[in-house]
N, CA, C, O and the ligand as a Tripos MOL2 file, in Angstrom:
@<TRIPOS>MOLECULE
protein
  321   319    81     0     0
PROTEIN
NO_CHARGES

@<TRIPOS>ATOM
      1 N          96.3440   92.0990   85.0650 N.3       1 MET1
      2 CA         97.5240   91.5220   84.4430 C.3       1 MET1
      3 C          98.0910   92.4900   83.4170 C.2       1 MET1
      4 O          97.3490   93.2010   82.7390 O.2       1 MET1
      5 N          99.3950   92.5090   83.3120 N.am      2 SER2
      6 CA        100.0300   93.2720   82.2480 C.3       2 SER2
      7 C         101.2210   92.4900   81.7130 C.2       2 SER2
      8 O         101.5350   91.3980   82.1850 O.2       2 SER2
      9 N         101.8570   93.0620   80.7440 N.am      3 ILE3
     10 CA        102.9750   92.4000   80.0690 C.3       3 ILE3
     11 C         104.2210   93.2410   80.3040 C.2       3 ILE3
     12 O         104.2110   94.4580   80.1210 O.2       3 ILE3
     13 N         105.2780   92.5800   80.7070 N.am      4 CYS4
     14 CA        106.5380   93.3030   80.8840 C.3       4 CYS4
     15 C         106.9880   93.8550   79.5380 C.2       4 CYS4
     16 O         107.0780   93.1230   78.5520 O.2       4 CYS4
     17 N         107.2650   95.1410   79.5100 N.am      5 LYS5
     18 CA        107.6460   95.7310   78.2270 C.3       5 LYS5
     19 C         109.0560   95.3560   77.8020 C.2       5 LYS5
     20 O         109.4510   95.6150   76.6660 O.2       5 LYS5
     21 N         109.8050   94.7550   78.6920 N.am      6 PHE6
     22 CA        111.1820   94.3890   78.3500 C.3       6 PHE6
     23 C         111.3060   92.9520   77.8700 C.2       6 PHE6
     24 O         112.0510   92.6820   76.9270 O.2       6 PHE6
     25 N         110.5820   92.0090   78.5070 N.am      7 CYS7
     26 CA        110.7640   90.6080   78.1180 C.3       7 CYS7
     27 C         109.4760   89.9630   77.6160 C.2       7 CYS7
     28 O         109.5200   88.8330   77.1280 O.2       7 CYS7
     29 N         108.3270   90.6400   77.7170 N.am      8 GLY8
     30 CA        107.0930   90.1060   77.1710 C.3       8 GLY8
     31 C         106.3790   89.0900   78.0620 C.2       8 GLY8
     32 O         105.3750   88.5080   77.6510 O.2       8 GLY8
     33 N         106.8890   88.8720   79.2810 N.am      9 THR9
     34 CA        106.2710   87.9320   80.2070 C.3       9 THR9
     35 C         105.0480   88.5700   80.8700 C.2       9 THR9
     36 O         104.9910   89.7830   81.0740 O.2       9 THR9
     37 N         104.0700   87.7160   81.1990 N.am     10 GLU10
     38 CA        102.9170   88.2090   81.9530 C.3      10 GLU10
     39 C         103.3480   88.5600   83.3690 C.2      10 GLU10
     40 O         103.9890   87.7590   84.0490 O.2      10 GLU10
     41 N         102.9960   89.7450   83.8020 N.am     11 ILE11
     42 CA        103.3010   90.1530   85.1760 C.3      11 ILE11
     43 C         102.0660   90.7530   85.8060 C.2      11 ILE11
     44 O         101.0630   91.0060   85.1380 O.2      11 ILE11
     45 N         102.1550   90.9730   87.0930 N.am     12 ASP12
     46 CA        101.0960   91.6460   87.8140 C.3      12 ASP12
     47 C         101.7560   92.7230   88.6710 C.2      12 ASP12
     48 O         102.9790   92.7740   88.7970 O.2      12 ASP12
     49 N         100.9370   93.5690   89.2480 N.am     13 TRP13
     50 CA        101.4780   94.6330   90.1010 C.3      13 TRP13
     51 C         100.8860   94.4610   91.4770 C.2      13 TRP13
     52 O          99.7160   94.1070   91.6250 O.2      13 TRP13
     53 N         101.6940   94.7120   92.4750 N.am     14 ILE14
     54 CA        101.2050   94.5970   93.8430 C.3      14 ILE14
     55 C         101.6630   95.8250   94.6110 C.2      14 ILE14
     56 O         102.7510   96.3510   94.3770 O.2      14 ILE14
     57 N         100.8170   96.2750   95.5340 N.am     15 GLN15
     58 CA        101.1650   97.4440   96.3350 C.3      15 GLN15
     59 C         101.7860   96.9840   97.6460 C.2      15 GLN15
     60 O         101.1720   96.2180   98.3890 O.2      15 GLN15
     61 N         102.9710   97.4340   97.9290 N.am     16 THR16
     62 CA        103.6320   97.0520   99.1730 C.3      16 THR16
     63 C         103.1010   97.9000  100.3160 C.2      16 THR16
     64 O         102.3560   98.8580  100.1100 O.2      16 THR16
     65 N         103.5040   97.5260  101.5370 N.am     17 LYS17
     66 CA        103.0310   98.2470  102.7190 C.3      17 LYS17
     67 C         103.3910   99.7210  102.6980 C.2      17 LYS17
     68 O         102.6730  100.5460  103.2630 O.2      17 LYS17
     69 N         104.5040  100.0580  102.0470 N.am     18 ASP18
     70 CA        104.8690  101.4780  102.0070 C.3      18 ASP18
     71 C         104.2640  102.2110  100.8120 C.2      18 ASP18
     72 O         104.6610  103.3340  100.5030 O.2      18 ASP18
     73 N         103.3050  101.5740  100.1430 N.am     19 GLY19
     74 CA        102.5380  102.2620   99.1150 C.3      19 GLY19
     75 C         103.1430  102.2270   97.7280 C.2      19 GLY19
     76 O         102.6190  102.8400   96.7980 O.2      19 GLY19
     77 N         104.2390  101.5150   97.5890 N.am     20 GLN20
     78 CA        104.9270  101.4400   96.3070 C.3      20 GLN20
     79 C         104.3090  100.3040   95.4770 C.2      20 GLN20
     80 O         103.9650   99.2580   96.0270 O.2      20 GLN20
     81 N         104.1680  100.5020   94.1710 N.am     21 TYR21
     82 CA        103.7290   99.4080   93.3080 C.3      21 TYR21
     83 C         104.9530   98.7690   92.6790 C.2      21 TYR21
     84 O         105.7960   99.4620   92.1090 O.2      21 TYR21
     85 N         105.0520   97.4530   92.7790 N.am     22 ILE22
     86 CA        106.1700   96.7910   92.1390 C.3      22 ILE22
     87 C         105.6500   95.6680   91.2420 C.2      22 ILE22
     88 O         104.6330   95.0460   91.5480 O.2      22 ILE22
     89 N         106.3470   95.4120   90.1400 N.am     23 PRO23
     90 CA        105.9420   94.3300   89.2490 C.3      23 PRO23
     91 C         106.3640   92.9780   89.8190 C.2      23 PRO23
     92 O         107.4720   92.8180   90.3300 O.2      23 PRO23
     93 N         105.4590   92.0170   89.7180 N.am     24 ILE24
     94 CA        105.7390   90.6780   90.2410 C.3      24 ILE24
     95 C         105.4620   89.6500   89.1640 C.2      24 ILE24
     96 O         104.7230   89.9120   88.2150 O.2      24 ILE24
     97 N         106.0540   88.4910   89.3150 N.am     25 ASN25
     98 CA        105.7370   87.3900   88.4120 C.3      25 ASN25
     99 C         104.3250   86.8960   88.7080 C.2      25 ASN25
    100 O         103.8760   86.9010   89.8540 O.2      25 ASN25
    101 N         103.6380   86.4730   87.6530 N.am     26 PHE26
    102 CA        102.2250   86.1680   87.7410 C.3      26 PHE26
    103 C         101.9390   84.9760   88.6530 C.2      26 PHE26
    104 O         100.9170   84.9510   89.3390 O.2      26 PHE26
    105 N         102.8360   83.9910   88.6650 N.am     27 ASP27
    106 CA        102.5760   82.7730   89.4220 C.3      27 ASP27
    107 C         103.1620   82.8620   90.8270 C.2      27 ASP27
    108 O         104.3520   83.1350   90.9840 O.2      27 ASP27
    109 N         102.3350   82.6330   91.8540 N.am     28 PRO28
    110 CA        102.8620   82.6320   93.2210 C.3      28 PRO28
    111 C         103.7540   81.4180   93.4660 C.2      28 PRO28
    112 O         103.6300   80.3970   92.7900 O.2      28 PRO28
    113 N         104.6460   81.5400   94.4340 N.am     29 VAL29
    114 CA        105.5760   80.4530   94.7550 C.3      29 VAL29
    115 C         105.5460   80.1900   96.2600 C.2      29 VAL29
    116 O         105.1130   81.0320   97.0460 O.2      29 VAL29
    117 N         106.0130   79.0090   96.6400 N.am     30 PHE30
    118 CA        106.2090   78.7110   98.0500 C.3      30 PHE30
    119 C         107.5700   79.2380   98.4850 C.2      30 PHE30
    120 O         108.5510   79.1540   97.7460 O.2      30 PHE30
    121 N         107.6100   79.7830   99.6990 N.am     31 VAL31
    122 CA        108.8350   80.4030  100.2040 C.3      31 VAL31
    123 C         109.2670   79.7150  101.4900 C.2      31 VAL31
    124 O         108.4530   79.4560  102.3770 O.2      31 VAL31
    125 N         110.5770   79.4190  101.5790 N.am     32 ILE32
    126 CA        111.1660   78.9540  102.8320 C.3      32 ILE32
    127 C         111.7100   80.1890  103.5340 C.2      32 ILE32
    128 O         112.7160   80.7570  103.1090 O.2      32 ILE32
    129 N         111.0440   80.6070  104.6100 N.am     33 GLU33
    130 CA        111.5230   81.7740  105.3320 C.3      33 GLU33
    131 C         112.8060   81.4170  106.0750 C.2      33 GLU33
    132 O         113.0000   80.2740  106.4900 O.2      33 GLU33
    133 N         113.6530   82.3830  106.2330 N.am     34 ASP34
    134 CA        114.9490   82.2250  106.9070 C.3      34 ASP34
    135 C         115.8940   81.3090  106.1300 C.2      34 ASP34
    136 O         116.9880   81.0120  106.6090 O.2      34 ASP34
    137 N         115.4970   80.8620  104.9540 N.am     35 GLY35
    138 CA        116.3770   79.9860  104.1870 C.3      35 GLY35
    139 C         117.2840   80.7370  103.2320 C.2      35 GLY35
    140 O         118.1530   80.1400  102.5980 O.2      35 GLY35
    141 N         117.0890   82.0290  103.1270 N.am     36 GLY36
    142 CA        117.8840   82.7860  102.1750 C.3      36 GLY36
    143 C         117.6370   84.2650  102.3600 C.2      36 GLY36
    144 O         117.0190   84.6920  103.3360 O.2      36 GLY36
    145 N         118.1240   85.0370  101.4170 N.am     37 ARG37
    146 CA        118.0530   86.4930  101.5470 C.3      37 ARG37
    147 C         117.3000   87.1150  100.3890 C.2      37 ARG37
    148 O         117.4530   88.3060  100.1190 O.2      37 ARG37
    149 N         116.4870   86.3240   99.6980 N.am     38 GLU38
    150 CA        115.7370   86.8830   98.5840 C.3      38 GLU38
    151 C         114.4360   87.4930   99.0840 C.2      38 GLU38
    152 O         113.8950   87.0850  100.1130 O.2      38 GLU38
    153 N         113.9550   88.4570   98.3530 N.am     39 ARG39
    154 CA        112.7590   89.1980   98.7100 C.3      39 ARG39
    155 C         111.5580   88.6100   97.9760 C.2      39 ARG39
    156 O         111.6220   88.3530   96.7740 O.2      39 ARG39
    157 N         110.4750   88.4010   98.6990 N.am     40 PHE40
    158 CA        109.2050   87.9800   98.1000 C.3      40 PHE40
    159 C         108.1150   88.8860   98.6490 C.2      40 PHE40
    160 O         108.2740   89.4670   99.7230 O.2      40 PHE40
    161 N         107.0210   89.0100   97.9300 N.am     41 ILE41
    162 CA        105.9140   89.8610   98.3580 C.3      41 ILE41
    163 C         104.6620   89.0040   98.4830 C.2      41 ILE41
    164 O         104.2490   88.3410   97.5310 O.2      41 ILE41
    165 N         104.0610   89.0290   99.6750 N.am     42 GLU42
    166 CA        102.7940   88.3160   99.8520 C.3      42 GLU42
    167 C         101.6650   89.1170   99.2160 C.2      42 GLU42
    168 O         101.8240   90.3030   98.9250 O.2      42 GLU42
    169 N         100.5190   88.4630   99.0010 N.am     43 ASP43
    170 CA         99.4180   89.1780   98.3180 C.3      43 ASP43
    171 C          98.8600   90.3160   99.1630 C.2      43 ASP43
    172 O          98.1320   91.1640   98.6470 O.2      43 ASP43
    173 N          99.1870   90.3490  100.4480 N.am     44 THR44
    174 CA         98.7960   91.4700  101.2950 C.3      44 THR44
    175 C          99.7680   92.6380  101.1630 C.2      44 THR44
    176 O          99.5360   93.6980  101.7460 O.2      44 THR44
    177 N         100.8510   92.4640  100.4090 N.am     45 GLY45
    178 CA        101.8390   93.5240  100.2750 C.3      45 GLY45
    179 C         102.9720   93.4250  101.2740 C.2      45 GLY45
    180 O         103.8910   94.2440  101.2610 O.2      45 GLY45
    181 N         102.9130   92.4240  102.1410 N.am     46 THR46
    182 CA        103.9770   92.2440  103.1260 C.3      46 THR46
    183 C         105.1900   91.6010  102.4650 C.2      46 THR46
    184 O         105.0760   90.6420  101.7020 O.2      46 THR46
    185 N         106.3400   92.1550  102.7800 N.am     47 GLU47
    186 CA        107.5760   91.6090  102.2240 C.3      47 GLU47
    187 C         108.0910   90.4930  103.1310 C.2      47 GLU47
    188 O         108.1350   90.6580  104.3500 O.2      47 GLU47
    189 N         108.4740   89.3770  102.5540 N.am     48 ILE48
    190 CA        109.1200   88.3350  103.3510 C.3      48 ILE48
    191 C         110.4550   87.9910  102.7070 C.2      48 ILE48
    192 O         110.6450   88.1360  101.4990 O.2      48 ILE48
    193 N         111.3660   87.5350  103.5440 N.am     49 ILE49
    194 CA        112.7250   87.2310  103.0880 C.3      49 ILE49
    195 C         112.9520   85.7310  103.2440 C.2      49 ILE49
    196 O         112.6110   85.1450  104.2710 O.2      49 ILE49
    197 N         113.5170   85.1330  102.2400 N.am     50 GLY50
    198 CA        113.7830   83.7050  102.3180 C.3      50 GLY50
    199 C         114.3020   83.2300  100.9840 C.2      50 GLY50
    200 O         115.0350   83.9380  100.2930 O.2      50 GLY50
    201 N         113.9100   82.0180  100.6300 N.am     51 ARG51
    202 CA        114.2830   81.5060   99.3160 C.3      51 ARG51
    203 C         113.1350   80.6790   98.7650 C.2      51 ARG51
    204 O         112.2280   80.2630   99.4860 O.2      51 ARG51
    205 N         113.2090   80.4610   97.4740 N.am     52 LEU52
    206 CA        112.2140   79.6600   96.7780 C.3      52 LEU52
    207 C         112.2820   78.2200   97.2900 C.2      52 LEU52
    208 O         113.3690   77.6550   97.4090 O.2      52 LEU52
    209 N         111.1320   77.6280   97.5900 N.am     53 ALA53
    210 CA        111.1080   76.2180   97.9870 C.3      53 ALA53
    211 C         111.4090   75.3300   96.7890 C.2      53 ALA53
    212 O         110.9400   75.5900   95.6810 O.2      53 ALA53
    213 N         112.1800   74.2990   97.0130 N.am     54 ARG54
    214 CA        112.3710   73.3060   95.9430 C.3      54 ARG54
    215 C         111.0920   72.4720   95.8280 C.2      54 ARG54
    216 O         110.3210   72.3760   96.7830 O.2      54 ARG54
    217 N         110.8710   71.8700   94.6540 N.am     55 PRO55
    218 CA        109.6150   71.1250   94.4490 C.3      55 PRO55
    219 C         109.3380   70.1060   95.5560 C.2      55 PRO55
    220 O         108.1940   69.9540   95.9840 O.2      55 PRO55
    221 N         110.3750   69.4120   96.0200 N.am     56 GLU56
    222 CA        110.1500   68.3940   97.0580 C.3      56 GLU56
    223 C         109.8860   69.0080   98.4300 C.2      56 GLU56
    224 O         109.4630   68.3030   99.3460 O.2      56 GLU56
    225 N         110.1260   70.2970   98.5840 N.am     57 GLU57
    226 CA        109.8870   70.9670   99.8710 C.3      57 GLU57
    227 C         108.5160   71.6220   99.9300 C.2      57 GLU57
    228 O         108.0790   72.0480  101.0000 O.2      57 GLU57
    229 N         107.8370   71.7070   98.8030 N.am     58 GLU58
    230 CA        106.5840   72.4490   98.7710 C.3      58 GLU58
    231 C         105.5200   71.7550   99.6050 C.2      58 GLU58
    232 O         105.3070   70.5480   99.4860 O.2      58 GLU58
    233 N         104.8620   72.5280  100.4440 N.am     59 ASN59
    234 CA        103.6700   72.0220  101.1280 C.3      59 ASN59
    235 C         102.8180   73.2050  101.5370 C.2      59 ASN59
    236 O         103.2840   74.3440  101.5620 O.2      59 ASN59
    237 N         101.5630   72.9240  101.8570 N.am     60 CYS60
    238 CA        100.6100   74.0110  102.0190 C.3      60 CYS60
    239 C         100.7960   74.7800  103.3230 C.2      60 CYS60
    240 O         100.0850   75.7570  103.5560 O.2      60 CYS60
    241 N         101.7180   74.3760  104.1700 N.am     61 ASN61
    242 CA        102.0020   75.1560  105.3730 C.3      61 ASN61
    243 C         102.9960   76.2910  105.1240 C.2      61 ASN61
    244 O         103.1690   77.1760  105.9620 O.2      61 ASN61
    245 N         103.6340   76.2520  103.9780 N.am     62 LEU62
    246 CA        104.6070   77.2970  103.6810 C.3      62 LEU62
    247 C         103.8950   78.5680  103.2490 C.2      62 LEU62
    248 O         102.8070   78.5140  102.6750 O.2      62 LEU62
    249 N         104.5130   79.7170  103.5250 N.am     63 PRO63
    250 CA        103.9300   80.9540  102.9940 C.3      63 PRO63
    251 C         104.0100   80.9770  101.4690 C.2      63 PRO63
    252 O         104.9660   80.4890  100.8670 O.2      63 PRO63
    253 N         102.9870   81.5540  100.8760 N.am     64 VAL64
    254 CA        102.9200   81.6960   99.4230 C.3      64 VAL64
    255 C         103.1190   83.1750   99.1100 C.2      64 VAL64
    256 O         102.4850   84.0410   99.7130 O.2      64 VAL64
    257 N         103.9830   83.4450   98.1860 N.am     65 ALA65
    258 CA        104.2770   84.8450   97.8730 C.3      65 ALA65
    259 C         104.6830   84.9590   96.4150 C.2      65 ALA65
    260 O         104.7770   83.9630   95.6980 O.2      65 ALA65
    261 N         104.9210   86.1870   95.9940 N.am     66 PHE66
    262 CA        105.2520   86.4530   94.5980 C.3      66 PHE66
    263 C         106.7070   86.8900   94.4770 C.2      66 PHE66
    264 O         107.2540   87.5500   95.3610 O.2      66 PHE66
    265 N         107.3040   86.5120   93.3860 N.am     67 VAL67
    266 CA        108.6850   86.9010   93.1030 C.3      67 VAL67
    267 C         108.6730   88.2670   92.4150 C.2      67 VAL67
    268 O         107.9920   88.4390   91.4040 O.2      67 VAL67
    269 N         109.4140   89.2350   92.9450 N.am     68 PRO68
    270 CA        109.5120   90.5120   92.2120 C.3      68 PRO68
    271 C         110.0460   90.2590   90.8010 C.2      68 PRO68
    272 O         111.0720   89.6020   90.6240 O.2      68 PRO68
    273 N         109.3480   90.7810   89.8160 N.am     69 HIS69
    274 CA        109.6960   90.4250   88.4380 C.3      69 HIS69
    275 C         111.1140   90.8470   88.0600 C.2      69 HIS69
    276 O         111.7540   90.2100   87.2230 O.2      69 HIS69
    277 N         111.5920   91.9020   88.6690 N.am     70 VAL70
    278 CA        112.9240   92.3950   88.3010 C.3      70 VAL70
    279 C         113.9890   91.3140   88.4880 C.2      70 VAL70
    280 O         115.0310   91.3400   87.8330 O.2      70 VAL70
    281 N         113.7180   90.3630   89.3870 N.am     71 ARG71
    282 CA        114.7290   89.3390   89.6480 C.3      71 ARG71
    283 C         114.8230   88.2950   88.5340 C.2      71 ARG71
    284 O         115.8740   87.6840   88.3350 O.2      71 ARG71
    285 N         113.7290   88.0960   87.8170 N.am     72 THR72
    286 CA        113.7520   87.0530   86.7940 C.3      72 THR72
    287 C         113.5850   87.6030   85.3870 C.2      72 THR72
    288 O         113.6010   86.8450   84.4180 O.2      72 THR72
    289 N         113.4230   88.9180   85.2680 N.am     73 CYS73
    290 CA        113.1790   89.4990   83.9480 C.3      73 CYS73
    291 C         114.3050   89.1360   82.9960 C.2      73 CYS73
    292 O         115.4840   89.2640   83.3230 O.2      73 CYS73
    293 N         113.9170   88.6810   81.8070 N.am     74 GLY74
    294 CA        114.9080   88.2910   80.8150 C.3      74 GLY74
    295 C         115.7480   89.4690   80.3150 C.2      74 GLY74
    296 O         116.8390   89.2840   79.7760 O.2      74 GLY74
    297 N         115.2280   90.6630   80.5010 N.am     75 ASN75
    298 CA        115.9620   91.8500   80.0770 C.3      75 ASN75
    299 C         116.1810   92.7790   81.2560 C.2      75 ASN75
    300 O         115.9870   93.9900   81.1560 O.2      75 ASN75
    301 N         116.5870   92.1960   82.3720 N.am     76 ARG76
    302 CA        116.5860   93.0180   83.5880 C.3      76 ARG76
    303 C         117.6090   94.1360   83.5620 C.2      76 ARG76
    304 O         117.5150   95.0680   84.3620 O.2      76 ARG76
    305 N         118.5830   94.0720   82.6660 N.am     77 LEU77
    306 CA        119.5270   95.1910   82.6070 C.3      77 LEU77
    307 C         118.8240   96.4810   82.1750 C.2      77 LEU77
    308 O         119.2700   97.5880   82.4790 O.2      77 LEU77
    309 N         117.7080   96.3020   81.4540 N.am     78 ASN78
    310 CA        116.9530   97.4900   81.0250 C.3      78 ASN78
    311 C         115.9460   97.9450   82.0690 C.2      78 ASN78
    312 O         115.3190   98.9950   81.9310 O.2      78 ASN78
    313 N         115.8020   97.1510   83.1000 N.am     79 PHE79
    314 CA        114.6700   97.3070   84.0080 C.3      79 PHE79
    315 C         114.9830   98.3420   85.0810 C.2      79 PHE79
    316 O         115.1680   97.9760   86.2420 O.2      79 PHE79
    317 N         115.0460   99.5890   84.7370 N.am     80 ARG80
    318 CA        115.2310  100.5990   85.7810 C.3      80 ARG80
    319 C         114.5700  101.8820   85.3540 C.2      80 ARG80
    320 O         114.6050  102.8690   86.0890 O.2      80 ARG80
    321 ZN        110.5140   91.3970   82.1590 Zn       81 ZN81
@<TRIPOS>BOND
     1     1     2 1
     2     2     3 1
     3     3     4 2
     4     3     5 am
     5     5     6 1
     6     6     7 1
     7     7     8 2
     8     7     9 am
     9     9    10 1
    10    10    11 1
    11    11    12 2
    12    11    13 am
    13    13    14 1
    14    14    15 1
    15    15    16 2
    16    15    17 am
    17    17    18 1
    18    18    19 1
    19    19    20 2
    20    19    21 am
    21    21    22 1
    22    22    23 1
    23    23    24 2
    24    23    25 am
    25    25    26 1
    26    26    27 1
    27    27    28 2
    28    27    29 am
    29    29    30 1
    30    30    31 1
    31    31    32 2
    32    31    33 am
    33    33    34 1
    34    34    35 1
    35    35    36 2
    36    35    37 am
    37    37    38 1
    38    38    39 1
    39    39    40 2
    40    39    41 am
    41    41    42 1
    42    42    43 1
    43    43    44 2
    44    43    45 am
    45    45    46 1
    46    46    47 1
    47    47    48 2
    48    47    49 am
    49    49    50 1
    50    50    51 1
    51    51    52 2
    52    51    53 am
    53    53    54 1
    54    54    55 1
    55    55    56 2
    56    55    57 am
    57    57    58 1
    58    58    59 1
    59    59    60 2
    60    59    61 am
    61    61    62 1
    62    62    63 1
    63    63    64 2
    64    63    65 am
    65    65    66 1
    66    66    67 1
    67    67    68 2
    68    67    69 am
    69    69    70 1
    70    70    71 1
    71    71    72 2
    72    71    73 am
    73    73    74 1
    74    74    75 1
    75    75    76 2
    76    75    77 am
    77    77    78 1
    78    78    79 1
    79    79    80 2
    80    79    81 am
    81    81    82 1
    82    82    83 1
    83    83    84 2
    84    83    85 am
    85    85    86 1
    86    86    87 1
    87    87    88 2
    88    87    89 am
    89    89    90 1
    90    90    91 1
    91    91    92 2
    92    91    93 am
    93    93    94 1
    94    94    95 1
    95    95    96 2
    96    95    97 am
    97    97    98 1
    98    98    99 1
    99    99   100 2
   100    99   101 am
   101   101   102 1
   102   102   103 1
   103   103   104 2
   104   103   105 am
   105   105   106 1
   106   106   107 1
   107   107   108 2
   108   107   109 am
   109   109   110 1
   110   110   111 1
   111   111   112 2
   112   111   113 am
   113   113   114 1
   114   114   115 1
   115   115   116 2
   116   115   117 am
   117   117   118 1
   118   118   119 1
   119   119   120 2
   120   119   121 am
   121   121   122 1
   122   122   123 1
   123   123   124 2
   124   123   125 am
   125   125   126 1
   126   126   127 1
   127   127   128 2
   128   127   129 am
   129   129   130 1
   130   130   131 1
   131   131   132 2
   132   131   133 am
   133   133   134 1
   134   134   135 1
   135   135   136 2
   136   135   137 am
   137   137   138 1
   138   138   139 1
   139   139   140 2
   140   139   141 am
   141   141   142 1
   142   142   143 1
   143   143   144 2
   144   143   145 am
   145   145   146 1
   146   146   147 1
   147   147   148 2
   148   147   149 am
   149   149   150 1
   150   150   151 1
   151   151   152 2
   152   151   153 am
   153   153   154 1
   154   154   155 1
   155   155   156 2
   156   155   157 am
   157   157   158 1
   158   158   159 1
   159   159   160 2
   160   159   161 am
   161   161   162 1
   162   162   163 1
   163   163   164 2
   164   163   165 am
   165   165   166 1
   166   166   167 1
   167   167   168 2
   168   167   169 am
   169   169   170 1
   170   170   171 1
   171   171   172 2
   172   171   173 am
   173   173   174 1
   174   174   175 1
   175   175   176 2
   176   175   177 am
   177   177   178 1
   178   178   179 1
   179   179   180 2
   180   179   181 am
   181   181   182 1
   182   182   183 1
   183   183   184 2
   184   183   185 am
   185   185   186 1
   186   186   187 1
   187   187   188 2
   188   187   189 am
   189   189   190 1
   190   190   191 1
   191   191   192 2
   192   191   193 am
   193   193   194 1
   194   194   195 1
   195   195   196 2
   196   195   197 am
   197   197   198 1
   198   198   199 1
   199   199   200 2
   200   199   201 am
   201   201   202 1
   202   202   203 1
   203   203   204 2
   204   203   205 am
   205   205   206 1
   206   206   207 1
   207   207   208 2
   208   207   209 am
   209   209   210 1
   210   210   211 1
   211   211   212 2
   212   211   213 am
   213   213   214 1
   214   214   215 1
   215   215   216 2
   216   215   217 am
   217   217   218 1
   218   218   219 1
   219   219   220 2
   220   219   221 am
   221   221   222 1
   222   222   223 1
   223   223   224 2
   224   223   225 am
   225   225   226 1
   226   226   227 1
   227   227   228 2
   228   227   229 am
   229   229   230 1
   230   230   231 1
   231   231   232 2
   232   231   233 am
   233   233   234 1
   234   234   235 1
   235   235   236 2
   236   235   237 am
   237   237   238 1
   238   238   239 1
   239   239   240 2
   240   239   241 am
   241   241   242 1
   242   242   243 1
   243   243   244 2
   244   243   245 am
   245   245   246 1
   246   246   247 1
   247   247   248 2
   248   247   249 am
   249   249   250 1
   250   250   251 1
   251   251   252 2
   252   251   253 am
   253   253   254 1
   254   254   255 1
   255   255   256 2
   256   255   257 am
   257   257   258 1
   258   258   259 1
   259   259   260 2
   260   259   261 am
   261   261   262 1
   262   262   263 1
   263   263   264 2
   264   263   265 am
   265   265   266 1
   266   266   267 1
   267   267   268 2
   268   267   269 am
   269   269   270 1
   270   270   271 1
   271   271   272 2
   272   271   273 am
   273   273   274 1
   274   274   275 1
   275   275   276 2
   276   275   277 am
   277   277   278 1
   278   278   279 1
   279   279   280 2
   280   279   281 am
   281   281   282 1
   282   282   283 1
   283   283   284 2
   284   283   285 am
   285   285   286 1
   286   286   287 1
   287   287   288 2
   288   287   289 am
   289   289   290 1
   290   290   291 1
   291   291   292 2
   292   291   293 am
   293   293   294 1
   294   294   295 1
   295   295   296 2
   296   295   297 am
   297   297   298 1
   298   298   299 1
   299   299   300 2
   300   299   301 am
   301   301   302 1
   302   302   303 1
   303   303   304 2
   304   303   305 am
   305   305   306 1
   306   306   307 1
   307   307   308 2
   308   307   309 am
   309   309   310 1
   310   310   311 1
   311   311   312 2
   312   311   313 am
   313   313   314 1
   314   314   315 1
   315   315   316 2
   316   315   317 am
   317   317   318 1
   318   318   319 1
   319   319   320 2
@<TRIPOS>SUBSTRUCTURE
     1 MET1         2 RESIDUE 1 A MET
     2 SER2         6 RESIDUE 1 A SER
     3 ILE3        10 RESIDUE 1 A ILE
     4 CYS4        14 RESIDUE 1 A CYS
     5 LYS5        18 RESIDUE 1 A LYS
     6 PHE6        22 RESIDUE 1 A PHE
     7 CYS7        26 RESIDUE 1 A CYS
     8 GLY8        30 RESIDUE 1 A GLY
     9 THR9        34 RESIDUE 1 A THR
    10 GLU10       38 RESIDUE 1 A GLU
    11 ILE11       42 RESIDUE 1 A ILE
    12 ASP12       46 RESIDUE 1 A ASP
    13 TRP13       50 RESIDUE 1 A TRP
    14 ILE14       54 RESIDUE 1 A ILE
    15 GLN15       58 RESIDUE 1 A GLN
    16 THR16       62 RESIDUE 1 A THR
    17 LYS17       66 RESIDUE 1 A LYS
    18 ASP18       70 RESIDUE 1 A ASP
    19 GLY19       74 RESIDUE 1 A GLY
    20 GLN20       78 RESIDUE 1 A GLN
    21 TYR21       82 RESIDUE 1 A TYR
    22 ILE22       86 RESIDUE 1 A ILE
    23 PRO23       90 RESIDUE 1 A PRO
    24 ILE24       94 RESIDUE 1 A ILE
    25 ASN25       98 RESIDUE 1 A ASN
    26 PHE26      102 RESIDUE 1 A PHE
    27 ASP27      106 RESIDUE 1 A ASP
    28 PRO28      110 RESIDUE 1 A PRO
    29 VAL29      114 RESIDUE 1 A VAL
    30 PHE30      118 RESIDUE 1 A PHE
    31 VAL31      122 RESIDUE 1 A VAL
    32 ILE32      126 RESIDUE 1 A ILE
    33 GLU33      130 RESIDUE 1 A GLU
    34 ASP34      134 RESIDUE 1 A ASP
    35 GLY35      138 RESIDUE 1 A GLY
    36 GLY36      142 RESIDUE 1 A GLY
    37 ARG37      146 RESIDUE 1 A ARG
    38 GLU38      150 RESIDUE 1 A GLU
    39 ARG39      154 RESIDUE 1 A ARG
    40 PHE40      158 RESIDUE 1 A PHE
    41 ILE41      162 RESIDUE 1 A ILE
    42 GLU42      166 RESIDUE 1 A GLU
    43 ASP43      170 RESIDUE 1 A ASP
    44 THR44      174 RESIDUE 1 A THR
    45 GLY45      178 RESIDUE 1 A GLY
    46 THR46      182 RESIDUE 1 A THR
    47 GLU47      186 RESIDUE 1 A GLU
    48 ILE48      190 RESIDUE 1 A ILE
    49 ILE49      194 RESIDUE 1 A ILE
    50 GLY50      198 RESIDUE 1 A GLY
    51 ARG51      202 RESIDUE 1 A ARG
    52 LEU52      206 RESIDUE 1 A LEU
    53 ALA53      210 RESIDUE 1 A ALA
    54 ARG54      214 RESIDUE 1 A ARG
    55 PRO55      218 RESIDUE 1 A PRO
    56 GLU56      222 RESIDUE 1 A GLU
    57 GLU57      226 RESIDUE 1 A GLU
    58 GLU58      230 RESIDUE 1 A GLU
    59 ASN59      234 RESIDUE 1 A ASN
    60 CYS60      238 RESIDUE 1 A CYS
    61 ASN61      242 RESIDUE 1 A ASN
    62 LEU62      246 RESIDUE 1 A LEU
    63 PRO63      250 RESIDUE 1 A PRO
    64 VAL64      254 RESIDUE 1 A VAL
    65 ALA65      258 RESIDUE 1 A ALA
    66 PHE66      262 RESIDUE 1 A PHE
    67 VAL67      266 RESIDUE 1 A VAL
    68 PRO68      270 RESIDUE 1 A PRO
    69 HIS69      274 RESIDUE 1 A HIS
    70 VAL70      278 RESIDUE 1 A VAL
    71 ARG71      282 RESIDUE 1 A ARG
    72 THR72      286 RESIDUE 1 A THR
    73 CYS73      290 RESIDUE 1 A CYS
    74 GLY74      294 RESIDUE 1 A GLY
    75 ASN75      298 RESIDUE 1 A ASN
    76 ARG76      302 RESIDUE 1 A ARG
    77 LEU77      306 RESIDUE 1 A LEU
    78 ASN78      310 RESIDUE 1 A ASN
    79 PHE79      314 RESIDUE 1 A PHE
    80 ARG80      318 RESIDUE 1 A ARG
    81 ZN81       321 GROUP 0 **** ****
């Protein structure tokens, strides 16, 4: 675990299939695949595209993945 130097949130790092490390939000989320165009990273490093499940849509058959932190960082304008 580490702390985002821009917003102070707890983040983690995950290695994607192409060997890149990207910062992710600490808490995994349920993803609706094909429901959107947002990027999520599974714990295996596989990227999936979809959207965040709404609370009433969550169930254990959905893929669980992490949100790239850059998307929710409170200071994302500095995040480059
Ligand atoms: Zn941040």
